[in-house]
N, CA, C, O and the ligand as a Tripos MOL2 file, in Angstrom:
@<TRIPOS>MOLECULE
protein
  285   283    72     0     0
PROTEIN
NO_CHARGES

@<TRIPOS>ATOM
      1 N           0.7190   -1.3570   -0.1370 N.3       1 MET1
      2 CA         -0.2030    0.0110   -0.0480 C.3       1 MET1
      3 C           0.8550    1.2340   -0.0110 C.2       1 MET1
      4 O           1.8420    1.2350    0.7240 O.2       1 MET1
      5 N           0.5130    2.2740   -0.9060 N.am      2 PRO2
      6 CA          1.1650    3.5520   -0.8550 C.3       2 PRO2
      7 C           0.9250    4.3550    0.3120 C.2       2 PRO2
      8 O          -0.1950    4.3870    0.8220 O.2       2 PRO2
      9 N           2.1400    5.1690    0.8880 N.am      3 TYR3
     10 CA          1.9340    5.9910    1.7770 C.3       3 TYR3
     11 C           2.1560    7.3050    1.3320 C.2       3 TYR3
     12 O           2.7650    7.6370    0.3150 O.2       3 TYR3
     13 N           1.4040    8.3190    2.5020 N.am      4 VAL4
     14 CA          2.0370    9.5160    2.3180 C.3       4 VAL4
     15 C           2.4580   10.2170    3.4100 C.2       4 VAL4
     16 O           1.7370    9.9510    4.3710 O.2       4 VAL4
     17 N           3.4690   11.1350    3.7170 N.am      5 TRP5
     18 CA          4.0530   11.4600    4.7050 C.3       5 TRP5
     19 C           3.5350   13.0330    4.9720 C.2       5 TRP5
     20 O           3.7200   13.9700    4.1950 O.2       5 TRP5
     21 N           2.9090   13.0860    6.1350 N.am      6 TRP6
     22 CA          2.0230   14.3580    6.5710 C.3       6 TRP6
     23 C           2.5060   14.8320    8.0340 C.2       6 TRP6
     24 O           2.7210   14.0440    8.9550 O.2       6 TRP6
     25 N           2.6330   16.1170    8.1110 N.am      7 HIS7
     26 CA          3.1100   16.5570    9.3180 C.3       7 HIS7
     27 C           1.8650   16.5890   10.2600 C.2       7 HIS7
     28 O           0.7460   16.9440    9.8890 O.2       7 HIS7
     29 N           2.1900   16.1760   11.5290 N.am      8 SER8
     30 CA          1.1780   16.2180   12.6480 C.3       8 SER8
     31 C           1.4390   17.4230   13.4580 C.2       8 SER8
     32 O           2.5810   17.7070   13.8170 O.2       8 SER8
     33 N           0.3810   18.1580   13.7620 N.am      9 GLY9
     34 CA          0.5280   19.3740   14.4210 C.3       9 GLY9
     35 C           0.3480   18.8400   16.0290 C.2       9 GLY9
     36 O           0.1640   19.6850   16.9050 O.2       9 GLY9
     37 N           0.3970   17.7010   16.2990 N.am     10 TYR10
     38 CA          0.2730   17.0680   17.8150 C.3      10 TYR10
     39 C           1.8010   17.0560   18.4120 C.2      10 TYR10
     40 O           2.2350   17.6380   19.4060 O.2      10 TYR10
     41 N           2.4010   16.2900   17.5780 N.am     11 ASP11
     42 CA          3.8410   15.8210   17.8880 C.3      11 ASP11
     43 C           4.7410   16.5220   17.1180 C.2      11 ASP11
     44 O           5.9460   16.2970   17.2330 O.2      11 ASP11
     45 N           4.2810   17.4070   16.2860 N.am     12 LEU12
     46 CA          5.4230   18.0860   15.3420 C.3      12 LEU12
     47 C           6.3600   17.2120   14.7630 C.2      12 LEU12
     48 O           7.5400   17.5480   14.6600 O.2      12 LEU12
     49 N           5.9290   16.0780   14.3590 N.am     13 ARG13
     50 CA          6.6900   15.1020   13.3270 C.3      13 ARG13
     51 C           5.8710   14.5320   12.0170 C.2      13 ARG13
     52 O           4.6580   14.5960   11.8180 O.2      13 ARG13
     53 N           6.6590   14.0870   11.3720 N.am     14 CYS14
     54 CA          5.9580   13.5990   10.0000 C.3      14 CYS14
     55 C           5.8850   12.0600   10.1140 C.2      14 CYS14
     56 O           6.7670   11.2360   10.3550 O.2      14 CYS14
     57 N           4.3860   11.9030    9.8360 N.am     15 HIS15
     58 CA          4.2430   10.3770   10.1360 C.3      15 HIS15
     59 C           3.6790    9.9330    8.7160 C.2      15 HIS15
     60 O           3.2290   10.7430    7.9060 O.2      15 HIS15
     61 N           3.7500    8.5640    8.4980 N.am     16 ALA16
     62 CA          3.0950    7.9140    7.2920 C.3      16 ALA16
     63 C           1.6820    7.6960    7.5100 C.2      16 ALA16
     64 O           1.2350    7.3640    8.6080 O.2      16 ALA16
     65 N           0.8780    7.9010    6.3430 N.am     17 PHE17
     66 CA         -0.2030    7.4740    6.4360 C.3      17 PHE17
     67 C          -0.8850    6.7670    5.2010 C.2      17 PHE17
     68 O          -0.6010    7.2020    4.0850 O.2      17 PHE17
     69 N          -1.5710    5.9400    5.2900 N.am     18 ALA18
     70 CA         -2.0930    5.0930    4.3560 C.3      18 ALA18
     71 C          -2.6620    5.9110    3.1940 C.2      18 ALA18
     72 O          -3.4070    6.7790    3.6510 O.2      18 ALA18
     73 N          -2.5960    5.9470    2.0620 N.am     19 ILE19
     74 CA         -2.9920    6.7430    1.1100 C.3      19 ILE19
     75 C          -4.6870    6.7780    1.1000 C.2      19 ILE19
     76 O          -5.3680    7.8000    1.0190 O.2      19 ILE19
     77 N          -5.1120    5.5920    1.1880 N.am     20 ASP20
     78 CA         -6.5590    5.5320    1.1160 C.3      20 ASP20
     79 C          -7.1930    6.3380    1.9870 C.2      20 ASP20
     80 O          -8.3180    6.6900    1.6320 O.2      20 ASP20
     81 N          -6.7800    6.7570    3.0830 N.am     21 GLN21
     82 CA         -7.4270    7.6500    4.0740 C.3      21 GLN21
     83 C          -7.4350    8.9360    3.5720 C.2      21 GLN21
     84 O          -8.4390    9.5760    3.8860 O.2      21 GLN21
     85 N          -6.4120    9.6610    2.7110 N.am     22 ALA22
     86 CA         -6.3550   10.7640    2.0720 C.3      22 ALA22
     87 C          -7.5070   11.0180    1.2110 C.2      22 ALA22
     88 O          -7.7840   12.1480    0.8080 O.2      22 ALA22
     89 N          -8.1900    9.9490    0.9220 N.am     23 HIS23
     90 CA         -9.3500   10.1230   -0.3800 C.3      23 HIS23
     91 C         -10.6600    9.9380    0.5370 C.2      23 HIS23
     92 O         -11.7450   10.1150   -0.0170 O.2      23 HIS23
     93 N         -10.6370    9.6240    1.7790 N.am     24 ASP24
     94 CA        -11.9710    9.7170    2.5490 C.3      24 ASP24
     95 C         -12.0060   11.1570    3.1290 C.2      24 ASP24
     96 O         -11.3290   11.5500    4.0790 O.2      24 ASP24
     97 N         -12.8020   11.8030    2.4900 N.am     25 ALA25
     98 CA        -13.0840   13.2420    3.0390 C.3      25 ALA25
     99 C         -14.1040   13.2640    4.3650 C.2      25 ALA25
    100 O         -14.1100   14.2380    5.1180 O.2      25 ALA25
    101 N         -14.9580   12.1150    4.5810 N.am     26 ALA26
    102 CA        -15.5720   12.0210    5.8320 C.3      26 ALA26
    103 C         -14.9530   11.6320    6.9130 C.2      26 ALA26
    104 O         -15.6300   11.6150    7.9410 O.2      26 ALA26
    105 N         -13.5690   11.2310    6.9890 N.am     27 ARG27
    106 CA        -13.0490   11.0240    8.2480 C.3      27 ARG27
    107 C         -12.8490   12.0820    9.1060 C.2      27 ARG27
    108 O         -12.5180   13.1720    8.6400 O.2      27 ARG27
    109 N         -13.0250   11.8980   10.4960 N.am     28 GLY28
    110 CA        -12.6280   12.9830   11.2170 C.3      28 GLY28
    111 C         -11.1760   13.1410   11.6660 C.2      28 GLY28
    112 O         -10.6840   14.1940   12.0730 O.2      28 GLY28
    113 N         -10.5880   12.0410   11.5490 N.am     29 TYR29
    114 CA         -9.0870   11.7630   11.7020 C.3      29 TYR29
    115 C          -8.1540   10.8640   10.9080 C.2      29 TYR29
    116 O          -8.6410   10.0540   10.1190 O.2      29 TYR29
    117 N          -7.1370   10.9390   11.0350 N.am     30 TYR30
    118 CA         -6.1750   10.0720   10.2610 C.3      30 TYR30
    119 C          -5.5270    9.3950   11.4880 C.2      30 TYR30
    120 O          -5.4720    9.8100   12.6460 O.2      30 TYR30
    121 N          -5.0610    8.2780   10.9680 N.am     31 GLU31
    122 CA         -4.2450    7.2500   11.5880 C.3      31 GLU31
    123 C          -3.0110    6.9200   11.0750 C.2      31 GLU31
    124 O          -3.0460    6.3690    9.9750 O.2      31 GLU31
    125 N          -1.9020    7.1090   11.5830 N.am     32 ALA32
    126 CA         -0.5700    6.8580   10.9500 C.3      32 ALA32
    127 C          -0.1910    5.4560   11.1270 C.2      32 ALA32
    128 O          -0.8140    4.7710   11.9390 O.2      32 ALA32
    129 N           0.7240    4.9880   10.4790 N.am     33 VAL33
    130 CA          1.1140    3.7150   10.6490 C.3      33 VAL33
    131 C           1.5740    3.2570   12.0410 C.2      33 VAL33
    132 O           1.4210    2.1120   12.4650 O.2      33 VAL33
    133 N           2.1410    4.2470   12.6970 N.am     34 CYS34
    134 CA          2.6020    4.0540   14.0460 C.3      34 CYS34
    135 C           1.4220    4.0200   15.0110 C.2      34 CYS34
    136 O           1.5800    3.7840   16.2090 O.2      34 CYS34
    137 N           0.1790    4.2740   14.4320 N.am     35 GLU35
    138 CA         -0.7840    4.4180   15.4910 C.3      35 GLU35
    139 C          -1.2170    5.7210   15.9420 C.2      35 GLU35
    140 O          -2.3150    5.9450   16.4520 O.2      35 GLU35
    141 N          -0.2950    6.5800   15.7290 N.am     36 HIS36
    142 CA         -0.5550    7.9250   16.2140 C.3      36 HIS36
    143 C          -1.7480    8.5270   15.4030 C.2      36 HIS36
    144 O          -1.7200    8.5460   14.1720 O.2      36 HIS36
    145 N          -2.6280    8.9390   16.0100 N.am     37 SER37
    146 CA         -4.0600    9.3410   15.2080 C.3      37 SER37
    147 C          -4.1160   11.0010   15.3630 C.2      37 SER37
    148 O          -3.7200   11.4060   16.4550 O.2      37 SER37
    149 N          -4.4150   11.6880   14.7160 N.am     38 VAL38
    150 CA         -4.4490   13.1970   14.5330 C.3      38 VAL38
    151 C          -5.8030   13.6860   13.8000 C.2      38 VAL38
    152 O          -6.0670   13.3160   12.6560 O.2      38 VAL38
    153 N          -6.6290   14.5310   14.5310 N.am     39 PRO39
    154 CA         -7.7200   15.1320   13.8190 C.3      39 PRO39
    155 C          -7.2780   15.7670   12.3100 C.2      39 PRO39
    156 O          -6.1360   16.1370   12.0360 O.2      39 PRO39
    157 N          -8.2380   15.8020   11.5540 N.am     40 GLN40
    158 CA         -7.8060   16.4870   10.2420 C.3      40 GLN40
    159 C          -7.3820   17.6300   10.4450 C.2      40 GLN40
    160 O          -6.3110   17.9030    9.9020 O.2      40 GLN40
    161 N          -7.9730   18.5660   11.1830 N.am     41 GLU41
    162 CA         -7.6470   19.9760   11.2490 C.3      41 GLU41
    163 C          -6.1490   20.2170   11.7100 C.2      41 GLU41
    164 O          -5.5710   21.2650   11.4210 O.2      41 GLU41
    165 N          -5.5770   19.2620   12.3970 N.am     42 ARG42
    166 CA         -4.2620   19.2740   13.0080 C.3      42 ARG42
    167 C          -3.0780   18.7230   12.0970 C.2      42 ARG42
    168 O          -1.8840   18.7390   12.3950 O.2      42 ARG42
    169 N          -3.7120   18.1770   10.7940 N.am     43 VAL43
    170 CA         -2.7470   17.7770    9.7250 C.3      43 VAL43
    171 C          -2.5820   18.6780    8.6950 C.2      43 VAL43
    172 O          -3.4920   19.2230    8.0690 O.2      43 VAL43
    173 N          -1.1200   18.8510    8.5010 N.am     44 GLU44
    174 CA         -0.6310   19.5650    7.3930 C.3      44 GLU44
    175 C           0.0100   18.6490    6.3920 C.2      44 GLU44
    176 O           1.0260   17.9780    6.5720 O.2      44 GLU44
    177 N          -0.8610   18.7300    5.1210 N.am     45 ARG45
    178 CA         -0.7670   17.6160    4.2190 C.3      45 ARG45
    179 C           0.4650   18.0610    3.3400 C.2      45 ARG45
    180 O           0.2890   18.5160    2.2090 O.2      45 ARG45
    181 N           1.6060   17.9280    3.8450 N.am     46 GLU46
    182 CA          2.8630   18.1690    3.5170 C.3      46 GLU46
    183 C           3.9640   17.5810    4.2760 C.2      46 GLU46
    184 O           3.7740   17.2870    5.4560 O.2      46 GLU46
    185 N           5.3770   17.3280    3.5830 N.am     47 GLN47
    186 CA          5.9510   16.6330    4.4710 C.3      47 GLN47
    187 C           7.0800   17.7090    4.5760 C.2      47 GLN47
    188 O           7.6720   18.2740    3.6560 O.2      47 GLN47
    189 N           7.2590   17.8810    6.1960 N.am     48 HIS48
    190 CA          8.1980   18.7630    6.7180 C.3      48 HIS48
    191 C           8.3640   18.4970    8.0190 C.2      48 HIS48
    192 O           7.4000   18.0350    8.6290 O.2      48 HIS48
    193 N           9.6380   18.7350    8.7230 N.am     49 GLY49
    194 CA         10.0820   18.5130   10.1740 C.3      49 GLY49
    195 C          10.5430   16.8510   10.0070 C.2      49 GLY49
    196 O          10.6200   16.1980    8.9660 O.2      49 GLY49
    197 N          10.8110   16.4280   11.3900 N.am     50 GLN50
    198 CA         11.5450   15.1890   11.5410 C.3      50 GLN50
    199 C          10.3490   13.9670   11.2090 C.2      50 GLN50
    200 O           9.1750   14.0110   11.5780 O.2      50 GLN50
    201 N          10.8900   13.0630   10.5440 N.am     51 LEU51
    202 CA         10.1060   11.9340   10.2100 C.3      51 LEU51
    203 C          10.0690   10.8910   11.5620 C.2      51 LEU51
    204 O          11.0280   10.5940   12.2750 O.2      51 LEU51
    205 N           8.8880   10.5060   11.6670 N.am     52 CYS52
    206 CA          8.8060    9.6010   12.7330 C.3      52 CYS52
    207 C           9.4160    8.1030   12.6170 C.2      52 CYS52
    208 O           9.1180    7.3700   11.6740 O.2      52 CYS52
    209 N          10.1890    7.7580   13.5320 N.am     53 THR53
    210 CA         11.2010    6.7790   13.4270 C.3      53 THR53
    211 C          10.2730    5.2290   13.2570 C.2      53 THR53
    212 O          10.6240    4.2610   12.5830 O.2      53 THR53
    213 N           9.2230    5.3380   13.9490 N.am     54 THR54
    214 CA          8.0720    4.1410   14.0070 C.3      54 THR54
    215 C           7.5610    4.0360   12.6470 C.2      54 THR54
    216 O           7.4130    2.8980   12.2000 O.2      54 THR54
    217 N           7.3270    4.8280   12.0680 N.am     55 CYS55
    218 CA          6.6880    4.8890   10.9420 C.3      55 CYS55
    219 C           7.5310    4.5280    9.8050 C.2      55 CYS55
    220 O           7.0840    3.8110    8.9100 O.2      55 CYS55
    221 N           8.9290    5.0590    9.7820 N.am     56 LEU56
    222 CA          9.8120    4.8050    9.0160 C.3      56 LEU56
    223 C          10.0900    3.2570    9.0590 C.2      56 LEU56
    224 O          10.1080    2.6180    8.0070 O.2      56 LEU56
    225 N          10.2540    2.8020    9.9810 N.am     57 ILE57
    226 CA         10.7170    1.2890   10.1610 C.3      57 ILE57
    227 C           9.6070    0.3040    9.6980 C.2      57 ILE57
    228 O           9.8030   -0.7600    9.1110 O.2      57 ILE57
    229 N           8.2650    0.8990   10.1010 N.am     58 LYS58
    230 CA          6.8510   -0.0850    9.5360 C.3      58 LYS58
    231 C           7.1230   -0.1320    8.1140 C.2      58 LYS58
    232 O           7.2870   -1.2030    7.5280 O.2      58 LYS58
    233 N           7.1880    1.2180    7.4270 N.am     59 VAL59
    234 CA          6.7710    1.2910    6.1410 C.3      59 VAL59
    235 C           8.0610    0.6890    5.4320 C.2      59 VAL59
    236 O           7.9670    0.0370    4.3920 O.2      59 VAL59
    237 N           9.2190    0.9380    6.0350 N.am     60 GLY60
    238 CA         10.5580    0.3080    5.2510 C.3      60 GLY60
    239 C          10.5750   -1.1870    5.0300 C.2      60 GLY60
    240 O          10.9820   -1.7350    4.0060 O.2      60 GLY60
    241 N           9.9990   -1.8990    6.2980 N.am     61 THR61
    242 CA          9.9360   -3.1320    6.5610 C.3      61 THR61
    243 C           8.8820   -3.8960    5.8050 C.2      61 THR61
    244 O           9.0160   -5.1080    5.6330 O.2      61 THR61
    245 N           7.9500   -3.3080    5.3960 N.am     62 GLU62
    246 CA          6.4820   -3.9000    5.1470 C.3      62 GLU62
    247 C           6.6440   -4.3280    3.6610 C.2      62 GLU62
    248 O           6.4850   -3.5420    2.7270 O.2      62 GLU62
    249 N           6.9690   -5.6310    3.5200 N.am     63 LEU63
    250 CA          7.0840   -6.1150    2.0860 C.3      63 LEU63
    251 C           5.5830   -6.7060    1.3680 C.2      63 LEU63
    252 O           4.6370   -7.1660    2.0060 O.2      63 LEU63
    253 N           5.6420   -6.5960    0.3220 N.am     64 PRO64
    254 CA          4.4740   -7.4220   -0.3740 C.3      64 PRO64
    255 C           4.3020   -8.7280   -0.0800 C.2      64 PRO64
    256 O           5.3080   -9.4370   -0.0410 O.2      64 PRO64
    257 N           3.0530   -9.2770    0.1730 N.am     65 GLU65
    258 CA          2.8080  -10.5420    0.5290 C.3      65 GLU65
    259 C           3.8810  -11.5370   -0.0530 C.2      65 GLU65
    260 O           4.6700  -12.1500    0.6660 O.2      65 GLU65
    261 N           3.8280  -11.6510   -1.5980 N.am     66 GLU66
    262 CA          4.3780  -12.4610   -2.3350 C.3      66 GLU66
    263 C           5.9870  -12.5830   -2.1020 C.2      66 GLU66
    264 O           6.5810  -13.6590   -2.1750 O.2      66 GLU66
    265 N           6.5920  -11.3740   -1.8200 N.am     67 VAL67
    266 CA          7.9730  -11.3060   -1.8980 C.3      67 VAL67
    267 C           8.3930  -11.9700   -0.3510 C.2      67 VAL67
    268 O           9.4490  -12.5590   -0.1190 O.2      67 VAL67
    269 N           7.3500  -11.7300    0.5790 N.am     68 ARG68
    270 CA          7.8140  -12.1820    1.9160 C.3      68 ARG68
    271 C           7.6110  -13.7470    1.8860 C.2      68 ARG68
    272 O           8.2730  -14.3890    2.7010 O.2      68 ARG68
    273 N           6.9190  -14.3090    1.1880 N.am     69 TRP69
    274 CA          6.7740  -15.7170    1.1960 C.3      69 TRP69
    275 C           7.9340  -16.6170    0.4850 C.2      69 TRP69
    276 O           8.3760  -17.7030    0.8590 O.2      69 TRP69
    277 N           8.2790  -15.8670   -0.6120 N.am     70 ARG70
    278 CA          9.4410  -16.2920   -1.4310 C.3      70 ARG70
    279 C          10.4780  -16.3660   -0.5710 C.2      70 ARG70
    280 O          11.0160  -17.4730   -0.6080 O.2      70 ARG70
    281 N          11.0070  -15.5330    0.2630 N.am     71 SER71
    282 CA         12.4250  -15.2370    0.8170 C.3      71 SER71
    283 C          12.4440  -16.3280    1.9490 C.2      71 SER71
    284 O          13.4320  -16.4490    2.6730 O.2      71 SER71
    285 ZN          4.5020    7.7890   13.0350 Zn       72 ZN72
@<TRIPOS>BOND
     1     1     2 1
     2     2     3 1
     3     3     4 2
     4     3     5 am
     5     5     6 1
     6     6     7 1
     7     7     8 2
     8     7     9 am
     9     9    10 1
    10    10    11 1
    11    11    12 2
    12    11    13 am
    13    13    14 1
    14    14    15 1
    15    15    16 2
    16    15    17 am
    17    17    18 1
    18    18    19 1
    19    19    20 2
    20    19    21 am
    21    21    22 1
    22    22    23 1
    23    23    24 2
    24    23    25 am
    25    25    26 1
    26    26    27 1
    27    27    28 2
    28    27    29 am
    29    29    30 1
    30    30    31 1
    31    31    32 2
    32    31    33 am
    33    33    34 1
    34    34    35 1
    35    35    36 2
    36    35    37 am
    37    37    38 1
    38    38    39 1
    39    39    40 2
    40    39    41 am
    41    41    42 1
    42    42    43 1
    43    43    44 2
    44    43    45 am
    45    45    46 1
    46    46    47 1
    47    47    48 2
    48    47    49 am
    49    49    50 1
    50    50    51 1
    51    51    52 2
    52    51    53 am
    53    53    54 1
    54    54    55 1
    55    55    56 2
    56    55    57 am
    57    57    58 1
    58    58    59 1
    59    59    60 2
    60    59    61 am
    61    61    62 1
    62    62    63 1
    63    63    64 2
    64    63    65 am
    65    65    66 1
    66    66    67 1
    67    67    68 2
    68    67    69 am
    69    69    70 1
    70    70    71 1
    71    71    72 2
    72    71    73 am
    73    73    74 1
    74    74    75 1
    75    75    76 2
    76    75    77 am
    77    77    78 1
    78    78    79 1
    79    79    80 2
    80    79    81 am
    81    81    82 1
    82    82    83 1
    83    83    84 2
    84    83    85 am
    85    85    86 1
    86    86    87 1
    87    87    88 2
    88    87    89 am
    89    89    90 1
    90    90    91 1
    91    91    92 2
    92    91    93 am
    93    93    94 1
    94    94    95 1
    95    95    96 2
    96    95    97 am
    97    97    98 1
    98    98    99 1
    99    99   100 2
   100    99   101 am
   101   101   102 1
   102   102   103 1
   103   103   104 2
   104   103   105 am
   105   105   106 1
   106   106   107 1
   107   107   108 2
   108   107   109 am
   109   109   110 1
   110   110   111 1
   111   111   112 2
   112   111   113 am
   113   113   114 1
   114   114   115 1
   115   115   116 2
   116   115   117 am
   117   117   118 1
   118   118   119 1
   119   119   120 2
   120   119   121 am
   121   121   122 1
   122   122   123 1
   123   123   124 2
   124   123   125 am
   125   125   126 1
   126   126   127 1
   127   127   128 2
   128   127   129 am
   129   129   130 1
   130   130   131 1
   131   131   132 2
   132   131   133 am
   133   133   134 1
   134   134   135 1
   135   135   136 2
   136   135   137 am
   137   137   138 1
   138   138   139 1
   139   139   140 2
   140   139   141 am
   141   141   142 1
   142   142   143 1
   143   143   144 2
   144   143   145 am
   145   145   146 1
   146   146   147 1
   147   147   148 2
   148   147   149 am
   149   149   150 1
   150   150   151 1
   151   151   152 2
   152   151   153 am
   153   153   154 1
   154   154   155 1
   155   155   156 2
   156   155   157 am
   157   157   158 1
   158   158   159 1
   159   159   160 2
   160   159   161 am
   161   161   162 1
   162   162   163 1
   163   163   164 2
   164   163   165 am
   165   165   166 1
   166   166   167 1
   167   167   168 2
   168   167   169 am
   169   169   170 1
   170   170   171 1
   171   171   172 2
   172   171   173 am
   173   173   174 1
   174   174   175 1
   175   175   176 2
   176   175   177 am
   177   177   178 1
   178   178   179 1
   179   179   180 2
   180   179   181 am
   181   181   182 1
   182   182   183 1
   183   183   184 2
   184   183   185 am
   185   185   186 1
   186   186   187 1
   187   187   188 2
   188   187   189 am
   189   189   190 1
   190   190   191 1
   191   191   192 2
   192   191   193 am
   193   193   194 1
   194   194   195 1
   195   195   196 2
   196   195   197 am
   197   197   198 1
   198   198   199 1
   199   199   200 2
   200   199   201 am
   201   201   202 1
   202   202   203 1
   203   203   204 2
   204   203   205 am
   205   205   206 1
   206   206   207 1
   207   207   208 2
   208   207   209 am
   209   209   210 1
   210   210   211 1
   211   211   212 2
   212   211   213 am
   213   213   214 1
   214   214   215 1
   215   215   216 2
   216   215   217 am
   217   217   218 1
   218   218   219 1
   219   219   220 2
   220   219   221 am
   221   221   222 1
   222   222   223 1
   223   223   224 2
   224   223   225 am
   225   225   226 1
   226   226   227 1
   227   227   228 2
   228   227   229 am
   229   229   230 1
   230   230   231 1
   231   231   232 2
   232   231   233 am
   233   233   234 1
   234   234   235 1
   235   235   236 2
   236   235   237 am
   237   237   238 1
   238   238   239 1
   239   239   240 2
   240   239   241 am
   241   241   242 1
   242   242   243 1
   243   243   244 2
   244   243   245 am
   245   245   246 1
   246   246   247 1
   247   247   248 2
   248   247   249 am
   249   249   250 1
   250   250   251 1
   251   251   252 2
   252   251   253 am
   253   253   254 1
   254   254   255 1
   255   255   256 2
   256   255   257 am
   257   257   258 1
   258   258   259 1
   259   259   260 2
   260   259   261 am
   261   261   262 1
   262   262   263 1
   263   263   264 2
   264   263   265 am
   265   265   266 1
   266   266   267 1
   267   267   268 2
   268   267   269 am
   269   269   270 1
   270   270   271 1
   271   271   272 2
   272   271   273 am
   273   273   274 1
   274   274   275 1
   275   275   276 2
   276   275   277 am
   277   277   278 1
   278   278   279 1
   279   279   280 2
   280   279   281 am
   281   281   282 1
   282   282   283 1
   283   283   284 2
@<TRIPOS>SUBSTRUCTURE
     1 MET1         2 RESIDUE 1 A MET
     2 PRO2         6 RESIDUE 1 A PRO
     3 TYR3        10 RESIDUE 1 A TYR
     4 VAL4        14 RESIDUE 1 A VAL
     5 TRP5        18 RESIDUE 1 A TRP
     6 TRP6        22 RESIDUE 1 A TRP
     7 HIS7        26 RESIDUE 1 A HIS
     8 SER8        30 RESIDUE 1 A SER
     9 GLY9        34 RESIDUE 1 A GLY
    10 TYR10       38 RESIDUE 1 A TYR
    11 ASP11       42 RESIDUE 1 A ASP
    12 LEU12       46 RESIDUE 1 A LEU
    13 ARG13       50 RESIDUE 1 A ARG
    14 CYS14       54 RESIDUE 1 A CYS
    15 HIS15       58 RESIDUE 1 A HIS
    16 ALA16       62 RESIDUE 1 A ALA
    17 PHE17       66 RESIDUE 1 A PHE
    18 ALA18       70 RESIDUE 1 A ALA
    19 ILE19       74 RESIDUE 1 A ILE
    20 ASP20       78 RESIDUE 1 A ASP
    21 GLN21       82 RESIDUE 1 A GLN
    22 ALA22       86 RESIDUE 1 A ALA
    23 HIS23       90 RESIDUE 1 A HIS
    24 ASP24       94 RESIDUE 1 A ASP
    25 ALA25       98 RESIDUE 1 A ALA
    26 ALA26      102 RESIDUE 1 A ALA
    27 ARG27      106 RESIDUE 1 A ARG
    28 GLY28      110 RESIDUE 1 A GLY
    29 TYR29      114 RESIDUE 1 A TYR
    30 TYR30      118 RESIDUE 1 A TYR
    31 GLU31      122 RESIDUE 1 A GLU
    32 ALA32      126 RESIDUE 1 A ALA
    33 VAL33      130 RESIDUE 1 A VAL
    34 CYS34      134 RESIDUE 1 A CYS
    35 GLU35      138 RESIDUE 1 A GLU
    36 HIS36      142 RESIDUE 1 A HIS
    37 SER37      146 RESIDUE 1 A SER
    38 VAL38      150 RESIDUE 1 A VAL
    39 PRO39      154 RESIDUE 1 A PRO
    40 GLN40      158 RESIDUE 1 A GLN
    41 GLU41      162 RESIDUE 1 A GLU
    42 ARG42      166 RESIDUE 1 A ARG
    43 VAL43      170 RESIDUE 1 A VAL
    44 GLU44      174 RESIDUE 1 A GLU
    45 ARG45      178 RESIDUE 1 A ARG
    46 GLU46      182 RESIDUE 1 A GLU
    47 GLN47      186 RESIDUE 1 A GLN
    48 HIS48      190 RESIDUE 1 A HIS
    49 GLY49      194 RESIDUE 1 A GLY
    50 GLN50      198 RESIDUE 1 A GLN
    51 LEU51      202 RESIDUE 1 A LEU
    52 CYS52      206 RESIDUE 1 A CYS
    53 THR53      210 RESIDUE 1 A THR
    54 THR54      214 RESIDUE 1 A THR
    55 CYS55      218 RESIDUE 1 A CYS
    56 LEU56      222 RESIDUE 1 A LEU
    57 ILE57      226 RESIDUE 1 A ILE
    58 LYS58      230 RESIDUE 1 A LYS
    59 VAL59      234 RESIDUE 1 A VAL
    60 GLY60      238 RESIDUE 1 A GLY
    61 THR61      242 RESIDUE 1 A THR
    62 GLU62      246 RESIDUE 1 A GLU
    63 LEU63      250 RESIDUE 1 A LEU
    64 PRO64      254 RESIDUE 1 A PRO
    65 GLU65      258 RESIDUE 1 A GLU
    66 GLU66      262 RESIDUE 1 A GLU
    67 VAL67      266 RESIDUE 1 A VAL
    68 ARG68      270 RESIDUE 1 A ARG
    69 TRP69      274 RESIDUE 1 A TRP
    70 ARG70      278 RESIDUE 1 A ARG
    71 SER71      282 RESIDUE 1 A SER
    72 ZN72       285 GROUP 0 **** ****
């Protein structure tokens, strides 16, 4: 699944969010890969600031199912 990196006004870090959340306008909040959740009005839809380490690790190590089974 593709991700977007957005800045959270709560902890001033950049988190990875699953892209399908970005297309859901009815959502009241977004939930990052590291389970940090932030209300829509506190999200800046751009990447700046320090990247969240937990998100980086989770996104970086998440492999497609077929790749995982082969290795
Ligand atoms: Zn995060």
